[in-house]
C-alpha positions, 0 to 999 in steps of 0.5 A, spaced: 525 462 480 532 460 482 538 464 481 540 459 475 534 460 472 534 468 472 541 468 469 538 463 464 532 467 462 536 474 463 541 472 457 535 469 453 531 475 453 538 479 452 537 483 458 542 489 460 540 491 467 536 488 473 533 493 477 534 491 485 528 495 488 526 497 495 520 501 498 523 507 503 520 510 509 517 515 505 513 510 500 518 512 494 520 506 490 527 506 489 533 502 487 539 500 483 541 496 477 546 491 476 549 490 469 547 482 467 554 481 466 555 482 474 548 479 476 551 472 478 555 475 483 550 481 485 545 475 486 550 473 492 553 479 495 548 484 493 549 491 491 551 496 496 546 502 499 548 507 504 544 507 510 542 514 510 537 512 504 532 510 510 533 517 513 531 520 506 524 524 505 520 523 499 522 530 497 529 527 497 532 531 503 535 527 509 530 528 515 534 534 520 534 529 526 535 523 522 539 517 525 543 516 518 547 520 513 553 519 509 556 513 514 554 506 514 552 501 508 547 495 508 546 490 502 540 490 497 540 482 497 535 480 491 529 475 493 529 470 487 522 469 487 520 476 485 524 476 479 520 479 473 521 482 466 517 488 465 514 489 458 514 496 458 522 496 460 524 490 455 531 490 456 531 490 464 529 485 469 526 487 476 527 484 483 525 486 490 531 486 495 531 485 502 536 490 506 541 486 509 547 488 514 554 487 512 554 481 518 549 478 513 543 479 519 537 483 516 537 490 517 532 493 523 530 498 518 528 494 512 520 495 511 520 488 508 523 484 514 517 488 518 512 485 514 515 478 514 515 478 522 508 479 522 507 473 517 511 469 522 507 472 528 501 470 525 503 463 523 505 462 530 498 463 532 496 458 526 494 464 522 495 466 515 493 473 512 491 474 504 491 481 501 490 485 495 491 492 494 485 495 490 488 501 486 485 507 483 489 512 479 489 518 474 491 518 467 493 525 464 496 529 459 502 533 460 500 540 457 503 547 458 499 549 464 500 542 467 496 536 467 489 535 464 485 528 465 485 524 459 478 524 459 472 527 462 468 521 463 463 519 468 463 514 473 463 507 470 462 510 464 462 506 457 465 512 454 471 512 459 472 505 457 473 507 450 477 513 451 483 509 455 482 502 451 489 502 449 493 504 455 488 500 460 489 493 455 497 494 455 497 495 463 493 489 463 497 485 459 504 488 462 501 486 469 499 479 467 506 478 463 509 479 470 505 474 474 499 478 477 492 476 476 487 482 474 480 481 476 476 487 475 477 494 471 472 500 470 473 508 470 472 511 476 468 518 479 474 523 477 476 525 470 481 520 467 480 516 473 481 508 473 480 502 478 484 496 476 484 490 481 488 484 482 487 478 485 489 477 492 495 473 495 499 471 501 501 478 505 508 478 503 507 477 495 501 482 496 506 487 498 511 485 493 505 486 487 503 493 489 510 495 488 510 491 481 503 494 480 505 501 481 511 501 477 507 498 471 501 503 471 506 509 471 511 505 466 506 503 461 502 510 461 509 513 459 510 509 453 503 511 451 505 519 452 501 519 458 502 521 466 499 516 471 498 518 478 496 513 484 497 519 489 491 520 494 489 527 491 492 529 485 487 534 483 484 538 488 477 538 485 476 531 483 475 524 487 481 521 491 484 515 489 485 509 494 489 503 494 483 499 498 486 494 502 482 487 502 484 482 507 482 475 509 485 471 515 486 463 514 489 457 518 496 457 517 495 451 511 491 456 507 485 451 507 479 455 511 477 462 511 477 464 519 473 470 517 467 466 515 462 463 519 456 460 515 452 460 522 452 467 523 447 472 521 452 476 518 457 470 516 462 473 520 466 469 525 468 471 532 475 472 530 473 476 524 469 481 529 476 481 534 480 483 528 475 488 526 475 491 533 483 491 533 484 495 527 478 500 529 482 500 536 489 502 533 486 506 527 488 513 529 495 511 529 494 506 523 493 511 519 500 514 519 502 507 516 496 506 511 495 513 509 501 517 511 502 523 506 500 530 507 496 529 501 492 523 504 488 527 508 485 531 503 482 524 501 479 522 508 473 527 508 466 525 510 461 524 505 466 522 500 466 514 500 473 514 502 471 514 510 473 519 515 470 515 522 472 509 526 466 505 524 465 498 521 459 496 517 456 491 512 457 494 505 458 501 507 463 505 503 463 510 508 466 505 514 473 505 515 472 497 515 467 495 510 465 487 509 464 486 502 458 482 499 461 475 498 461 471 491 455 466 490 460 461 488 464 461 494 461 465 500 466 462 505 472 463 501 471 470 498 469 473 505 474 478 506 474 485 510 476 492 506 480 497 509 478 504 506 483 509 509 489 506 505 492 509 499 498 508 494 503 513 498 504 508 503 510 503 503 505 497 502 510 493 507 509 497 513 502 499 511 500 491 511 504 489 517 501 495 521 494 492 519 496 485 521 499 487 528 492 491 529 488 485 527 492 480 531 492 485 537 484 485 537 484 477 536 489 476 542 485 481 547 478 478 544 476 485 543 469 487 540 467 492 535 460 493 537 454 493 532 456 495 525 454 502 523 450 501 516 449 508 515 453 514 513 457 516 520 457 523 518 450 524 518 450 522 525 450 528 530 456 529 535 452 526 541 450 520 537 457 519 535 460 520 542 455 515 545 457 510 540 464 511 541 465 513 533 471 518 533 473 522 527 480 521 524 486 525 525 485 531 520 493 531 518 498 527 517 502 530 523 496 528 528 496 521 525 504 521 526 502 523 534 497 518 534 502 513 532 507 515 537 502 514 542 500 507 540 505 502 544 502 496 540 504 499 533 510 502 535 512 495 538 511 491 532 515 496 528 521 495 532 524 501 535 529 503 530 524 502 524 518 506 528 523 511 530 526 513 523 519 512 520 516 518 525 522 522 523 522 522 516 514 523 515 514 528 520 520 532 516 515 531 510 509 534 513 514 540 516 516 541 509 509 541 506 507 546 511 511 551 508 509 550 501 502 552 498 497 547 495 500 547 488 507 545 490 503 539 494 499 537 489 505 537 484 510 533 488 505 528 490 502 527 483 509 525 481 511 520 486 506 515 487 
């Protein structure tokens, strides 16, 4: 939409506020709102934001060694193409904003600008990434003792479909009204857990839609008197929730899926194998971007179908990178890769941008991922895993952050200002949770994602 079209629609829909949203280093969606009467000038000059917000943790304190504090300001400049009217907040509009310096240059700490750089880097190699985040989430009722899952249904259970019919239908309607295409929905393994997937799109749009998805699931659930959580492990005794990242690589004009090769036995091109190898090579540090919270590492355990080892496999749900089966009506076009260690506590711009940087590095260096592992790597002996070069994931967020800091490719891609501040913020979070118990961790993550 053009700014003029947005202004017209805002008045036609009798909006009062328009939210300028961004996602911070801690993966929290934040923003400021302008009254519709000021929308025209705010579309041009933005809304001021103190730079210290990018040194904030998800626990709402400044990282002790953070670069920024109360001094300095940037502008939140909206991207008109992202404007929507959330049906669960009918008097408000929503728009995704870029972080821009007062001299009109992109701010180096803007995560969205990082993803845009990776999109440009791919285009320079005549490549374009398509992606979608496949989210799982819990629906719960607030009680005097905490939160109870909305049902006790089984995985894929029709009972679980019936018990959540009204809220899931309203979530789907709200997503559709905002331009997202829903593809599949089903109850998942955990009590009250659901999975609802949306269609893929160009990388930047996929990350923008993850913001809209998270907001919509929580917002619609609240209107039903429920609490929705996309946290990786909101209930210690239930299955974890992923935001599995599906991605494919096309030519720059989006005509040919470069992952597909009909002449290969497994249908994968050499470029696909190189991209897989790049992700696996950088996975220990990449986890700090795709599964970055303390809570994330409760989920990443062997034998839980969330992946725990640096392997790839054909239809192997214990593999870090899974090659899903193709659709019969479009085998080449539907060829894609799924990153299992990915969850909604990640900033989607940083997460997807990191995956792109790793994959492009694998392509540029012509890396080889070796043979696929088509069994549960947790069932192999330590000696067999060592022989095959299979590594166990870092066990904690802090260990993953240390791996990220040592990963020259990922740190260079992020850029020094963003990469350094990201490490400071996430390390401050990890340290804060280390001083607290399990109950504090679960409660805090339940509300934030």
